C-alpha positions as CSV (number, residue, x, y, z in Angstrom):
1,M,0.0,0.0,0.0
2,P,1.4,3.5,-0.9
3,S,2.5,5.5,2.1
4,W,0.2,8.4,1.2
5,L,-2.8,6.1,1.1
6,N,-1.8,4.5,4.4
7,L,-1.5,8.0,5.9
8,M,-5.0,9.0,4.7
9,I,-6.5,5.8,6.1
10,E,-4.9,6.2,9.4
11,S,-5.9,9.8,9.7
12,L,-9.5,9.3,8.5
13,P,-11.0,8.3,11.9
14,S,-9.6,11.4,13.6
15,L,-10.9,13.7,10.9
16,L,-14.3,12.1,10.8
17,W,-14.5,12.3,14.6
18,A,-13.7,16.0,14.5
19,C,-16.3,16.4,11.9
20,L,-19.0,14.6,13.9
21,L,-18.1,16.1,17.2
22,F,-17.5,19.7,16.2
23,T,-18.1,20.6,12.6
24,I,-21.6,19.2,12.2
25,P,-22.9,20.4,15.7
26,L,-21.4,23.9,15.1
27,T,-23.1,24.0,11.7
28,L,-26.5,22.8,12.9
29,L,-26.6,25.0,16.0
30,S,-25.4,28.1,14.2
31,F,-27.9,27.7,11.4
32,I,-30.9,27.0,13.6
33,L,-30.0,29.9,15.9
34,G,-29.0,32.2,13.0
35,L,-32.2,31.4,11.1
36,S,-34.3,32.2,14.2
37,L,-32.4,35.5,14.7
38,G,-32.8,36.3,11.0
39,F,-36.5,35.6,11.0
40,V,-37.0,38.0,14.0
41,A,-34.7,40.6,12.4
42,A,-36.7,40.4,9.1
43,L,-40.0,40.9,10.9
44,V,-38.6,43.9,12.8
45,R,-37.3,45.4,9.5
46,L,-40.7,45.0,7.9
47,F,-43.2,45.6,10.7
48,A,-41.6,47.2,13.7
49,P,-41.3,51.0,14.5
50,W,-38.5,52.7,12.7
51,P,-36.1,52.9,15.7
52,L,-36.1,49.1,16.1
53,A,-35.8,48.7,12.4
54,A,-32.9,51.1,12.3
55,V,-31.1,49.0,15.0
56,V,-31.6,45.9,12.9
57,R,-30.4,47.6,9.7
58,F,-27.3,48.7,11.5
59,Y,-26.6,45.1,12.8
60,V,-27.1,43.7,9.2
61,W,-24.9,46.4,7.8
62,I,-22.0,45.7,10.3
63,I,-22.1,41.9,9.9
64,R,-22.4,41.9,6.1
65,G,-19.8,44.5,5.7
66,T,-17.0,42.9,7.7
67,P,-15.2,39.5,7.2
68,L,-16.4,36.5,9.2
69,L,-12.9,35.8,10.3
70,V,-12.5,39.3,11.8
71,Q,-15.8,38.8,13.7
72,L,-14.6,35.6,15.2
73,F,-11.3,37.2,16.3
74,L,-13.2,40.1,17.8
75,I,-15.4,37.7,19.9
76,F,-12.7,35.3,20.9
77,Y,-9.6,37.5,21.2
78,G,-11.1,41.0,21.5
79,L,-13.8,40.6,24.2
80,P,-11.4,39.4,26.9
81,S,-10.0,43.0,26.8
82,V,-13.3,44.1,28.3
83,G,-13.6,41.2,30.7
84,I,-15.7,38.9,28.6
85,V,-13.9,35.5,28.2
86,L,-15.5,32.8,26.1
87,D,-14.3,29.3,25.3
88,A,-13.6,28.6,21.7
89,F,-16.7,26.7,20.8
90,P,-19.2,29.2,22.3
91,A,-17.3,32.1,20.7
92,A,-17.5,30.4,17.3
93,L,-21.2,29.6,17.8
94,I,-21.9,33.3,18.6
95,G,-19.9,34.5,15.7
96,F,-21.5,32.1,13.2
97,T,-25.0,32.7,14.6
98,L,-24.7,36.5,14.2
99,N,-23.3,36.1,10.7
100,V,-26.0,33.7,9.6
101,G,-28.7,35.8,11.2
102,A,-27.7,38.9,9.2
103,Y,-27.7,37.0,5.9
104,T,-30.8,35.0,6.5
105,S,-32.7,38.1,7.6
106,E,-32.2,39.5,4.1
107,I,-33.4,36.3,2.6
108,V,-36.4,36.1,4.8
109,R,-37.3,39.7,4.2
110,A,-37.1,39.3,0.5
111,V,-39.3,36.2,0.4
112,L,-41.9,37.8,2.6
113,L,-42.0,40.8,0.3
114,S,-42.3,38.5,-2.7
115,V,-45.7,37.2,-1.5
116,P,-48.4,39.5,-3.1
117,K,-50.0,42.0,-0.8
118,G,-53.4,40.6,-1.9
119,Q,-52.6,37.5,0.2
120,W,-52.5,39.6,3.3
121,E,-55.7,41.3,2.3
122,A,-57.4,38.0,1.6
123,A,-56.4,36.7,5.0
124,Y,-57.7,39.8,6.8
125,S,-60.9,39.7,4.8
126,I,-61.8,36.3,6.4
127,G,-61.1,37.5,9.9
128,M,-57.5,36.4,10.5
129,T,-55.3,38.4,12.8
130,W,-51.9,39.6,11.7
131,G,-50.2,36.6,13.4
132,Q,-52.7,34.1,11.8
133,A,-52.3,35.6,8.4
134,L,-48.5,35.4,8.7
135,R,-48.5,31.8,10.0
136,R,-51.3,30.3,7.9
137,T,-51.1,32.2,4.6
138,I,-47.8,34.1,4.1
139,L,-45.2,31.7,5.6
140,P,-46.3,28.6,3.7
141,Q,-45.9,30.5,0.4
142,A,-42.7,32.2,1.4
143,T,-41.1,28.9,2.5
144,R,-41.2,27.5,-1.0
145,I,-39.3,30.5,-2.3
146,A,-36.8,30.5,0.6
147,V,-35.7,26.8,0.3
148,P,-33.0,27.3,-2.3
149,P,-31.2,30.4,-0.8
150,L,-31.5,29.1,2.7
151,S,-30.1,25.7,1.6
152,N,-27.2,27.4,-0.1
153,T,-26.5,29.3,3.1
154,F,-26.5,26.1,5.1
155,I,-24.1,24.4,2.7
156,S,-21.8,27.4,2.7
157,L,-21.9,27.4,6.5
158,V,-20.6,23.8,6.5
159,K,-17.4,25.0,4.7
160,D,-17.2,28.3,6.6
161,T,-16.9,26.4,9.9
162,S,-13.3,25.7,8.9
163,L,-12.6,29.3,9.9
164,A,-13.3,28.2,13.5
165,A,-9.8,26.6,13.4
166,A,-8.4,30.1,13.7
167,I,-9.8,30.4,17.2
168,T,-8.7,26.9,18.2
169,V,-12.0,25.0,17.8
170,P,-10.9,21.4,17.1
171,E,-13.2,20.9,14.1
172,L,-12.3,19.1,10.9
173,F,-9.8,21.5,9.5
174,R,-8.1,22.0,12.8
175,A,-7.8,18.3,13.2
176,G,-6.1,18.2,9.8
177,Q,-3.7,20.9,10.8
178,R,-2.7,18.9,13.9
179,I,-2.0,15.8,11.9
180,V,0.0,17.8,9.4
181,A,2.1,19.2,12.3
182,T,3.2,15.6,13.1
183,S,3.3,14.0,9.7
184,Y,4.7,16.8,7.6
185,E,2.5,15.9,4.7
186,P,0.3,19.0,4.1
187,L,-0.7,18.1,0.6
188,I,-2.1,14.7,1.4
189,L,-3.9,15.7,4.6
190,Y,-5.4,18.9,3.2
191,V,-6.6,17.0,0.1
192,E,-8.3,14.5,2.5
193,V,-9.9,17.3,4.5
194,A,-11.1,18.9,1.2
195,L,-12.6,15.6,0.1
196,I,-14.5,15.2,3.4
197,Y,-16.0,18.7,2.9
198,L,-16.8,17.8,-0.7
199,V,-18.6,14.6,0.3
200,V,-20.7,16.4,3.0
201,S,-21.5,19.3,0.7
202,S,-22.5,16.8,-2.1
203,I,-24.9,15.0,0.3
204,L,-26.5,18.2,1.4
205,S,-26.8,19.4,-2.3
206,S,-28.6,16.2,-3.1
207,L,-31.0,16.7,-0.1
208,Q,-31.6,20.2,-1.3
209,A,-32.5,19.1,-4.8
210,H,-34.9,16.5,-3.2
211,V,-36.6,19.2,-1.1
212,E,-36.9,21.6,-4.0
213,R,-38.5,18.9,-6.2
214,R,-40.9,18.0,-3.4
215,F,-42.0,21.7,-2.9
216,S,-42.3,22.1,-6.7
217,R,-45.1,19.6,-6.7
218,Y,-47.2,21.9,-4.7
219,G,-47.0,25.1,-6.7
220,G,-43.4,26.0,-6.0
221,Y,-40.9,27.9,-8.0
222,L,-39.2,25.1,-9.8
223,E,-40.3,22.7,-12.5
224,A,-40.3,19.1,-11.3
225,A,-37.4,17.1,-12.8
226,S,-38.4,14.4,-15.1
């Protein structure tokens, strides 16, 4: 067996363990919390009084206008200067959540605006409250439109979690760095890490296509694949 293949086989369990223990949980938690934050932020932008909407616009402007890596460094390395010390994983979770929240807020806001105003009027005309109209009429239609961009955000987040290695989170990429430090084989190990990310992203892309086809059967935005 070639030495490079033997190295990849030996390192695979450690890389997969780091992926399962840190990369996937960090991705899921960040996306769930970020999407929740983004949904609330979108509603504030659309329906809240202007002072609250201005605060949310400022938050989105700051997050979208600065690099994610800088945000992580500010949280993990900068906050201790003012007495706030966080472990690596919580710091990464906060950073990714804030980042995802800003981007998904724009997605949610756009898809809510894409639903015709007549749908709101029709809901009100049959006696629904604002909350009922949003939950029963607007969100089901907006969800179909939101699936592709939110799915793309989720897949990108899987790869972006590699930035957490910069603040010492022992996720997949960080595990690869540690093995490189002892094996002195960066090309082989980083190719292996890239392949793992590729496999995970490909699986998620397949799931995304399945969800899109399923929604398309019920009046979605996409023609069903033959």
